[in-house]
C-alpha positions as CSV (number, residue, x, y, z in Angstrom):
1,M,22.2,49.4,70.2
2,R,26.1,48.9,70.2
3,I,25.3,45.2,70.2
4,W,22.5,42.6,70.3
5,C,25.5,41.6,68.9
6,L,27.0,38.2,68.0
7,F,25.3,35.8,69.9
8,A,21.9,37.5,70.1
9,W,21.6,35.8,66.6
10,L,23.3,32.6,67.7
11,V,20.8,32.2,70.5
12,L,17.8,32.4,68.3
13,L,19.7,30.1,65.9
14,A,20.3,27.6,69.1
15,I,16.4,28.0,70.1
16,A,15.3,27.7,66.5
17,A,17.6,24.9,64.8
18,A,14.6,22.5,65.4
19,P,10.9,22.6,65.5
20,L,8.5,23.7,68.2
21,D,5.2,22.4,69.3
22,P,3.1,22.6,66.2
23,A,0.0,22.9,68.3
24,R,1.4,26.3,69.3
25,A,2.8,27.7,66.3
26,A,1.2,29.7,63.9
27,V,-0.2,28.6,60.6
28,A,1.8,30.4,58.0
29,C,4.8,33.0,58.1
30,R,3.7,36.7,58.3
31,F,7.0,37.6,56.3
32,I,6.7,35.5,53.3
33,S,4.3,33.2,52.0
34,S,4.9,29.4,51.2
35,Q,4.5,30.0,47.6
36,E,6.9,33.1,47.5
37,L,9.4,30.8,49.4
38,A,8.9,27.8,46.9
39,G,9.4,30.4,43.9
40,A,12.9,31.5,45.4
41,M,14.0,28.0,46.5
42,P,12.0,25.4,44.4
43,A,14.2,22.2,45.2
44,A,14.3,22.6,49.0
45,K,10.5,21.6,50.0
46,W,10.2,23.9,52.9
47,S,7.9,23.3,55.7
48,F,6.8,26.2,57.8
49,V,7.1,25.3,61.4
50,S,7.0,28.4,63.6
51,D,6.7,32.4,63.3
52,Q,8.4,32.6,66.7
53,D,5.8,34.7,68.4
54,G,5.6,37.3,65.5
55,R,9.6,37.7,65.5
56,G,10.5,35.7,62.7
57,C,9.7,32.3,60.9
58,I,11.3,28.9,61.0
59,F,11.3,26.3,57.9
60,Q,12.3,22.8,57.4
61,G,13.6,21.5,54.4
62,G,13.3,17.9,53.0
63,R,16.7,17.3,53.4
64,G,17.2,18.1,57.0
65,D,18.2,21.8,56.3
66,T,16.7,24.6,58.7
67,L,15.8,28.0,57.3
68,M,15.8,30.8,60.0
69,L,14.2,34.3,59.5
70,T,14.2,37.0,62.3
71,V,12.9,40.2,62.1
72,F,14.7,43.1,64.7
73,R,12.5,46.2,65.2
74,N,14.3,49.1,66.7
75,P,13.0,52.8,68.1
76,T,14.8,54.6,65.5
77,P,16.8,54.3,62.4
78,D,20.0,55.2,63.8
79,R,19.6,52.6,66.3
80,A,19.0,50.2,63.6
81,R,22.1,51.3,61.8
82,E,24.2,50.7,65.0
83,L,22.6,47.3,65.2
84,Y,23.1,46.4,61.5
85,D,26.7,47.5,61.6
86,T,27.2,45.2,64.5
87,F,25.5,42.5,62.4
88,V,27.7,43.0,59.7
89,K,30.8,42.9,61.8
90,T,29.8,39.5,63.2
91,L,28.8,38.0,60.0
92,G,32.0,38.8,59.0
93,E,33.6,36.8,61.6
94,R,31.8,33.6,60.9
95,M,32.2,33.8,57.3
96,P,33.5,35.7,54.2
97,A,30.6,38.6,53.2
98,A,30.2,41.0,50.6
99,P,27.5,43.7,49.9
100,V,24.0,42.9,48.2
101,S,22.5,45.3,46.1
102,G,18.6,46.0,45.7
103,I,17.4,44.6,49.0
104,G,16.3,47.3,51.6
105,D,18.7,50.3,52.4
106,E,21.9,47.9,52.9
107,A,22.5,44.4,52.9
108,Q,25.5,41.9,53.5
109,A,25.6,38.1,52.5
110,G,28.0,35.4,52.7
111,I,28.5,31.4,52.9
112,T,30.7,29.4,55.7
113,P,34.1,28.0,54.3
114,L,33.6,24.4,53.1
115,K,34.9,22.8,56.7
116,A,32.8,24.9,59.0
117,A,31.4,22.8,62.0
118,R,27.9,24.5,61.0
119,P,27.4,25.1,57.3
120,E,25.5,28.2,56.8
121,A,24.5,30.7,54.1
122,S,23.5,34.2,55.6
123,I,21.9,37.8,54.7
124,V,21.5,40.9,56.8
125,T,19.5,43.6,55.5
126,L,18.8,47.2,57.0
127,S,15.3,48.7,56.0
128,G,14.7,51.9,58.2
129,E,14.0,51.1,61.8
130,Y,14.3,47.3,60.7
131,I,16.9,44.6,60.0
132,L,16.1,41.3,58.5
133,S,18.4,38.5,59.2
134,M,18.2,35.4,57.2
135,S,20.1,32.2,57.3
136,V,19.8,28.6,56.0
137,Y,22.0,25.7,58.1
138,R,22.8,23.0,55.7
139,S,22.5,19.3,56.9
140,G,25.7,17.3,56.1
141,R,26.8,19.4,53.0
142,P,28.4,22.7,52.4
143,P,26.3,26.1,51.1
144,D,27.5,27.3,47.8
145,D,26.9,30.4,45.8
146,A,23.7,29.0,44.1
147,L,22.2,28.6,47.8
148,L,23.1,32.0,48.5
149,K,21.7,33.4,45.4
150,Q,18.0,31.7,46.4
151,L,18.5,33.0,50.1
152,T,19.2,36.6,48.4
153,E,16.0,36.3,46.7
154,V,14.0,35.2,49.6
155,A,15.5,38.1,51.7
156,R,14.1,40.3,48.3
157,R,10.5,39.1,48.8
158,A,10.3,39.3,52.5
159,I,12.1,42.5,53.4
160,G,8.6,44.5,52.5
161,N,6.9,42.9,55.2
162,V,9.3,43.4,58.0
163,G,6.8,46.1,59.7
164,L,4.4,42.9,60.7
165,T,6.9,41.9,63.4
166,N,5.3,41.7,67.0
167,E,8.6,42.4,68.6
168,I,8.4,44.7,71.3
169,F,10.8,47.0,73.2
170,G,10.4,47.8,76.9
171,G,11.2,46.3,80.4
172,C,12.6,42.6,80.9
173,E,10.6,40.5,82.8
174,W,13.6,37.8,82.7
175,L,16.7,39.7,83.8
176,T,17.3,42.7,86.4
177,A,20.2,45.0,86.9
178,E,21.4,42.8,89.7
179,D,21.9,40.0,87.2
180,A,24.8,42.2,85.4
181,Q,26.7,42.2,88.6
182,G,30.3,40.9,87.7
183,F,29.7,40.9,83.7
184,L,28.8,44.2,82.8
185,D,29.4,48.0,83.7
186,R,26.6,48.8,85.9
187,S,27.4,52.3,85.3
188,T,26.4,52.1,81.6
189,L,23.8,49.6,81.5
190,T,20.8,49.1,79.2
191,I,18.0,46.7,79.7
192,E,15.5,46.0,76.9
193,R,12.8,43.6,76.3
194,T,13.3,42.3,72.6
195,G,10.2,40.4,72.0
196,P,8.0,37.7,73.4
197,G,10.3,35.9,76.0
198,S,13.4,37.6,74.9
199,C,15.5,40.1,77.0
200,L,18.9,41.6,77.0
201,I,21.3,43.8,79.1
202,Y,24.2,45.6,77.4
203,D,26.6,48.3,78.7
204,G,28.6,50.9,77.0
205,A,31.6,48.7,75.9
206,A,29.1,46.3,74.3
207,N,29.3,43.4,76.6
208,T,25.9,41.5,76.5
209,M,23.8,39.1,78.5
210,M,20.6,37.9,77.1
211,V,17.8,35.4,77.6
212,A,15.3,33.9,75.5
213,V,12.4,31.7,76.4
214,T,10.4,29.8,73.8
215,A,8.2,26.5,73.6
216,M,10.4,23.7,73.1
217,P,9.6,19.8,72.8
218,R,11.6,17.1,74.8
219,E,13.1,15.3,71.8
220,V,14.5,18.6,70.6
221,Q,16.1,19.1,74.2
222,V,17.7,15.6,74.0
223,S,18.9,16.6,70.3
224,M,20.6,19.5,71.5
225,M,22.4,17.9,74.4
226,N,24.1,15.6,71.8
227,R,24.9,18.1,69.1
228,N,28.4,18.8,68.2
229,S,28.6,22.5,68.3
230,G,32.4,23.2,68.6
231,C,32.1,24.2,72.0
232,K,32.9,22.7,75.6
233,H,29.9,21.1,76.9
234,V,29.0,21.2,80.8
235,P,26.3,19.0,82.1
236,L,24.2,21.1,84.7
237,P,21.8,18.4,86.6
238,E,21.2,20.9,89.3
239,L,19.2,23.1,86.9
240,G,17.4,20.1,85.4
241,R,18.3,16.7,83.7
242,E,18.9,18.3,80.4
243,A,20.3,21.6,81.4
244,F,23.6,22.2,80.4
245,A,26.6,25.0,79.4
246,E,28.7,25.8,76.4
247,H,31.7,27.5,76.6
248,S,35.1,28.2,74.8
249,C,33.7,27.7,71.2
250,S,35.8,27.2,68.2
251,S,33.9,29.8,66.4
252,G,31.7,32.9,66.9
253,N,32.4,34.9,69.9
254,T,35.0,32.5,71.6
255,N,34.6,34.3,75.0
256,A,30.9,33.9,75.5
257,V,29.2,31.5,77.7
258,N,25.6,30.2,77.0
259,I,23.3,28.0,79.6
260,Y,20.4,26.2,78.5
261,V,17.5,25.2,80.9
262,W,14.1,23.3,80.1
263,K,11.1,23.6,82.3
264,N,7.3,23.1,81.6
265,G,7.8,22.6,78.2
266,K,9.9,25.8,77.6
267,Q,13.4,26.2,77.0
268,A,15.7,29.2,78.1
269,S,18.7,30.4,76.7
270,V,20.8,32.3,79.4
271,L,23.9,34.0,77.6
272,F,26.7,36.2,78.3
273,A,28.7,37.7,75.2
274,P,31.8,40.0,76.0
275,S,33.0,42.2,73.3
276,K,36.7,40.9,74.5
277,P,38.0,38.8,76.9
278,H,36.5,39.2,80.1
279,P,37.2,37.8,83.7
280,E,34.0,35.9,83.5
281,S,34.7,34.5,80.0
282,G,33.7,30.9,79.9
283,S,32.4,31.1,83.2
284,V,29.7,28.7,83.9
285,E,29.4,28.9,87.8
286,H,29.0,32.7,87.8
287,L,26.2,32.6,84.9
288,K,24.6,29.5,86.6
289,A,23.2,31.8,89.3
290,V,21.6,33.9,86.7
291,A,20.2,30.9,84.9
292,G,19.2,29.8,88.3
293,R,17.0,32.7,88.8
294,V,15.5,32.4,85.1
295,Y,14.8,28.8,85.7
296,E,12.5,29.7,88.9
297,K,10.6,32.1,86.9
298,M,9.6,29.6,84.1
């Protein structure tokens, strides 16, 4: 899949970094039970928050940590391999990573440096046509090797259940080929729906545009607006009181720009992530037109 790249996962992180509406959440994670999670990470006291419409699970820890599990289903194992290789490359850009044996076909894991703006331990695993990615985001303290070992054990227990994902490939209800104008090469364009409420467009050079829509309570909106993400922050009141953009981030894909809008109890994240410096790198104005069309559909 040439991409789904770096920020596919950063977008999901931004969406999942806080709880969804409990009334709309599933009652359990289909990929790992609460008992299995407690057995692998006994001191964390995780509480299940959401199954992300069957794409993955979010747990919150007693000390403010967040555990994010996401499953990506691909049409073929070859496509999964392409996506896995991209995820591993992106993982290596965020933190030192190394192979892990005994989980799926292949796995890579790592932890962020001590002074990282967003402390994180992550693992990415390939299994046939599926990819399992898992991250623990620490609150106020750096991750360590012990945390990574525990996360690796969680992945080992969850990898056998990846076939339970509800992720779907097909047409995109949020993006059209016209939205790619000026951002992506129209002659090599691919549009895919990657799950409930999420779509992406990418081209042969791996430039990527993505939309992810999910339920989000108002207090989480306010928290996201006030967070320190290591990016330049631009309020966008013309797209709603809580709308804002982020660009020129200090880590990850520093050429990317992301816009967040809220409407009818839902958040939409609209992302452009070029594979290298691009005329629209950091351009909020151009991407704002795409976000406006998404906003109208919400």
